[in-house]
N, CA and C of each residue as an Amber inpcrd file, in Angstrom:
protein
   252
   1.0960000  -8.0070000  -6.6780000  -0.3170000  -7.8510000  -6.3450000
  -1.0220000  -9.1600000  -6.6530000  -1.7900000  -9.6180000  -5.7140000
  -2.5360000 -10.8550000  -5.9400000  -3.8390000 -10.5590000  -6.6720000
  -4.3750000 -11.5640000  -7.3120000  -5.6200000 -11.3870000  -8.0580000
  -6.8310000 -11.4280000  -7.1270000  -7.8180000 -10.6550000  -7.4760000
  -9.0700000 -10.6350000  -6.7320000  -9.9700000 -11.7330000  -7.2900000
 -10.6590000 -12.4330000  -6.4040000 -11.5650000 -13.4910000  -6.8470000
 -12.7860000 -12.8330000  -7.4880000 -13.0220000 -13.1910000  -8.7260000
 -14.1160000 -12.5960000  -9.4940000 -14.6550000 -13.6670000 -10.4320000
 -15.8970000 -13.9960000 -10.2960000 -16.5180000 -15.0640000 -11.0790000
 -16.9820000 -14.5150000 -12.4270000 -16.1020000 -14.5960000 -13.4240000
 -16.4380000 -14.0610000 -14.7450000 -17.5720000 -14.8480000 -15.3970000
 -17.5860000 -16.1560000 -15.1660000 -18.6300000 -16.9700000 -15.7880000
 -20.0170000 -16.5600000 -15.2780000 -20.1600000 -16.3740000 -13.9930000
 -21.4510000 -15.9610000 -13.4330000 -21.8490000 -14.5910000 -13.9790000
 -20.8700000 -13.6960000 -14.1170000 -21.1640000 -12.3590000 -14.6420000
 -21.6050000 -12.4400000 -16.1060000 -20.9130000 -13.2670000 -16.8810000
 -21.2780000 -13.4460000 -18.2940000 -22.7110000 -13.9820000 -18.3910000
 -23.0420000 -14.9490000 -17.5620000 -24.4010000 -15.5140000 -17.5890000
 -25.4510000 -14.4490000 -17.2730000 -25.1760000 -13.5780000 -16.3120000
 -26.1180000 -12.5070000 -15.9510000 -26.2810000 -11.5270000 -17.1070000
 -25.1620000 -11.1900000 -17.7580000 -25.2420000 -10.2570000 -18.8860000
 -26.0320000 -10.8620000 -20.0410000 -25.7780000 -12.1200000 -20.3360000
 -26.5000000 -12.7830000 -21.4260000 -27.9920000 -12.8660000 -21.1080000
 -28.3120000 -13.1110000 -19.8430000 -29.7080000 -13.1670000 -19.4250000
 -30.3750000 -11.7970000 -19.5720000 -29.5580000 -10.7270000 -19.4460000
 -30.0890000  -9.3690000 -19.5660000 -30.1390000  -8.8970000 -21.0210000
 -29.6950000  -9.7450000 -21.9560000 -29.8250000  -9.3870000 -23.3660000
 -28.5190000  -9.1040000 -24.0970000 -27.3970000  -9.2270000 -23.4380000
 -26.1150000  -9.0240000 -24.1130000 -25.8240000 -10.2230000 -25.0130000
 -25.0760000  -9.9820000 -26.0890000 -24.6300000 -11.0980000 -26.9250000
 -23.5090000 -11.8240000 -26.1850000 -23.1840000 -13.0240000 -26.6510000
 -22.0740000 -13.7710000 -26.0460000 -20.7920000 -12.9380000 -26.0660000
 -20.4880000 -12.3610000 -27.2140000 -19.2490000 -11.5870000 -27.3640000
 -19.2440000 -10.3630000 -26.4430000 -20.3510000  -9.6300000 -26.3990000
 -20.4180000  -8.4540000 -25.5360000 -20.2150000  -8.8380000 -24.0690000
 -20.8810000  -9.8830000 -23.6400000 -20.7930000 -10.3140000 -22.2470000
 -19.3790000 -10.7570000 -21.8980000 -18.7490000 -11.5220000 -22.7810000
 -17.4030000 -12.0140000 -22.5150000 -16.3760000 -10.8820000 -22.4760000
 -16.4790000  -9.9420000 -23.4140000 -15.5430000  -8.8180000 -23.4410000
 -15.6950000  -7.9670000 -22.1850000 -16.9160000  -7.6940000 -21.8040000
 -17.1340000  -6.8720000 -20.6080000 -16.6020000  -7.5870000 -19.3620000
 -16.8640000  -8.8700000 -19.2380000 -16.3810000  -9.6270000 -18.0800000
 -14.8580000  -9.6420000 -18.0230000 -14.2120000  -9.8200000 -19.1590000
 -12.7450000  -9.8140000 -19.2120000 -12.1830000  -8.4500000 -18.8190000
 -12.7900000  -7.3880000 -19.3160000 -12.2950000  -6.0460000 -19.0020000
 -12.4660000  -5.7060000 -17.5220000 -13.5760000  -6.1200000 -16.9550000
 -13.7810000  -5.8840000 -15.5250000 -12.7330000  -6.6630000 -14.7290000
 -12.4370000  -7.8780000 -15.1370000 -11.4160000  -8.6770000 -14.4540000
 -10.0630000  -7.9760000 -14.5230000  -9.7200000  -7.4120000 -15.6720000
  -8.4440000  -6.6880000 -15.8160000  -8.4000000  -5.4770000 -14.8790000
  -9.4750000  -4.7260000 -14.8420000  -9.5270000  -3.5400000 -13.9860000
  -9.3900000  -3.9420000 -12.5180000 -10.1140000  -4.9700000 -12.1130000
 -10.0420000  -5.4150000 -10.7250000  -8.6340000  -5.8600000 -10.3410000
  -7.9960000  -6.5970000 -11.2160000  -6.6740000  -7.1390000 -10.8980000
  -5.5520000  -6.1240000 -11.0500000  -5.7430000  -5.1080000 -11.8760000
  -4.6810000  -4.1290000 -12.1120000  -4.8110000  -2.8620000 -11.2780000
  -5.9990000  -2.5410000 -10.8070000  -6.2200000  -1.2380000 -10.2000000
  -6.6520000  -1.2520000  -8.7390000  -7.1380000  -2.3670000  -8.2440000
  -7.6780000  -2.3950000  -6.8890000  -6.6990000  -3.0940000  -5.9540000
  -6.3950000  -2.4360000  -4.8480000  -5.4810000  -3.0030000  -3.8630000
  -6.2110000  -4.0540000  -3.0300000  -5.5070000  -5.1240000  -2.7510000
  -6.0550000  -6.1710000  -1.9040000  -5.6270000  -5.9340000  -0.4610000
  -6.1620000  -6.7080000   0.4540000  -5.7780000  -6.6080000   1.8570000
  -4.2750000  -6.8550000   2.0000000  -3.7500000  -7.8170000   1.2550000
  -2.3150000  -8.1140000   1.2970000  -1.4950000  -6.9230000   0.8190000
  -1.9390000  -6.2620000  -0.2560000  -1.2480000  -5.0740000  -0.7620000
  -1.2090000  -3.9750000   0.3030000  -2.3390000  -3.7630000   0.9580000
  -2.4210000  -2.7250000   1.9870000  -1.5580000  -3.0730000   3.2010000
  -1.5510000  -4.3380000   3.5890000  -0.7140000  -4.7570000   4.7170000
   0.7630000  -4.5650000   4.4020000   1.1700000  -4.8730000   3.1760000
   2.5680000  -4.6860000   2.7700000   2.9330000  -3.2050000   2.7920000
   2.0630000  -2.3670000   2.2670000   2.3220000  -0.9240000   2.2550000
   2.4040000  -0.3820000   3.6790000   1.5540000  -0.8800000   4.5650000
   1.5710000  -0.4420000   5.9590000   2.8780000  -0.8460000   6.6430000
   3.3390000  -2.0720000   6.4050000   4.6220000  -2.5200000   6.9820000
   5.7700000  -1.6400000   6.4980000   5.7830000  -1.3090000   5.1990000
   6.8370000  -0.4590000   4.6540000   6.7820000   0.9390000   5.2730000
   5.5880000   1.4610000   5.4390000   5.4220000   2.7840000   6.0480000
   5.8790000   2.7720000   7.5020000   5.5240000   1.7210000   8.2380000
   5.9480000   1.6010000   9.6370000   7.4730000   1.5560000   9.7350000
   8.1150000   0.8040000   8.8500000   9.5730000   0.7070000   8.8450000
  10.2010000   2.0790000   8.5940000   9.6900000   2.7870000   7.5910000
  10.2390000   4.1140000   7.2760000  10.0330000   5.0900000   8.4270000
   8.8620000   5.0380000   9.0450000   8.5670000   5.9360000  10.1610000
   9.4750000   5.6340000  11.3530000   9.6580000   4.3640000  11.6720000
  10.5580000   3.9930000  12.7750000  11.9740000   4.4640000  12.4910000
  12.4380000   4.3070000  11.2560000  13.7770000   4.7460000  10.8810000
  13.9170000   6.2550000  11.0700000  12.9140000   7.0120000  10.6270000
  12.9670000   8.4670000  10.7660000  12.9440000   8.8900000  12.2330000
  12.1580000   8.2060000  13.0540000  12.0890000   8.5370000  14.4800000
  13.4310000   8.2380000  15.1420000  14.0020000   7.0790000  14.8520000
  15.2970000   6.7170000  15.4430000  16.3770000   7.7080000  15.0220000
  16.3700000   8.0890000  13.7460000  17.3480000   9.0500000  13.2530000
  17.1780000  10.4050000  13.9350000  15.9440000  10.8710000  14.0730000
  15.6850000  12.1650000  14.7020000  16.0820000  12.1560000  16.1790000
  15.7100000  11.1020000  16.9010000  16.0530000  11.0080000  18.3210000
  17.5720000  10.9120000  18.4860000  18.2070000  10.1330000  17.6370000
  19.6690000  10.0260000  17.6830000  20.3330000  11.3680000  17.4440000
  19.8200000  12.1190000  16.4920000  20.3670000  13.4500000  16.2120000
  20.1840000  14.3990000  17.3880000  19.0070000  14.3490000  18.0110000
  18.7600000  15.2060000  19.1730000  19.6620000  14.8120000  20.3370000
  19.8580000  13.5250000  20.5370000  20.7180000  13.0430000  21.6140000
  22.1590000  13.4940000  21.3860000  22.6280000  13.3560000  20.1550000
  23.9880000  13.8040000  19.8340000  24.1160000  15.3040000  20.0590000
  23.1040000  16.0690000  19.6480000  23.1290000  17.5170000  19.8600000
  23.1430000  17.8740000  21.3400000  22.3650000  17.1490000  22.1340000
  22.3320000  17.4050000  23.5800000  23.6800000  17.1090000  24.2130000
  24.3250000  16.0260000  23.8060000  25.6460000  15.6820000  24.3410000
  26.6550000  16.7720000  23.9990000  26.6120000  17.2780000  22.7940000
  27.5280000  18.3490000  22.3820000  27.2830000  19.6090000  23.2030000
  26.0200000  19.9760000  23.3650000  25.6860000  21.1720000  24.1520000
  26.1460000  21.0150000  25.5970000  25.9220000  19.8540000  26.1780000
  26.3640000  19.6140000  27.5580000  27.8900000  19.7050000  27.6390000
  28.5720000  19.1350000  26.6650000  30.0430000  19.2150000  26.6380000
  30.5260000  20.6490000  26.5580000  29.9010000  21.4420000  25.7240000
  30.2820000  22.8560000  25.5860000  29.9960000  23.6020000  26.8810000
  28.8540000  23.3800000  27.4840000  28.5120000  24.0370000  28.7420000
  29.4940000  23.6690000  29.8660000  29.8840000  22.4150000  29.9160000
  30.8450000  21.9910000  30.9340000  32.1650000  22.7100000  30.7590000
  32.6370000  22.8520000  29.5170000  33.8830000  23.5680000  29.2570000
  33.7710000  25.0400000  29.6140000  32.6360000  25.6410000  29.3060000
  32.4310000  27.0690000  29.5870000  32.3510000  27.3110000  31.0910000
  31.6850000  26.4620000  31.8110000  31.4550000  26.6820000  33.2440000
  32.6350000  26.2460000  34.1180000  33.6080000  25.5700000  33.5830000
  34.7590000  25.1720000  34.3840000  35.8900000  26.1070000  34.1870000
């Protein structure tokens, strides 16, 4: 997972301007950065998950169609034997 761009310094400055102490502002900014980087999916994360899902879906479709085709061939073979 790639990191999300987040300006901690600008956030700290806003908190300090709003009355937070240096320590409070820095701790809050660091924790928000951790949450953003650990919990939020980026566009790249979503694109990777979509590619994996597409691959799995294509595999399942190919397997299902192959199974149906094999079943149809068997049924046709049995019918040919029965009707001859």
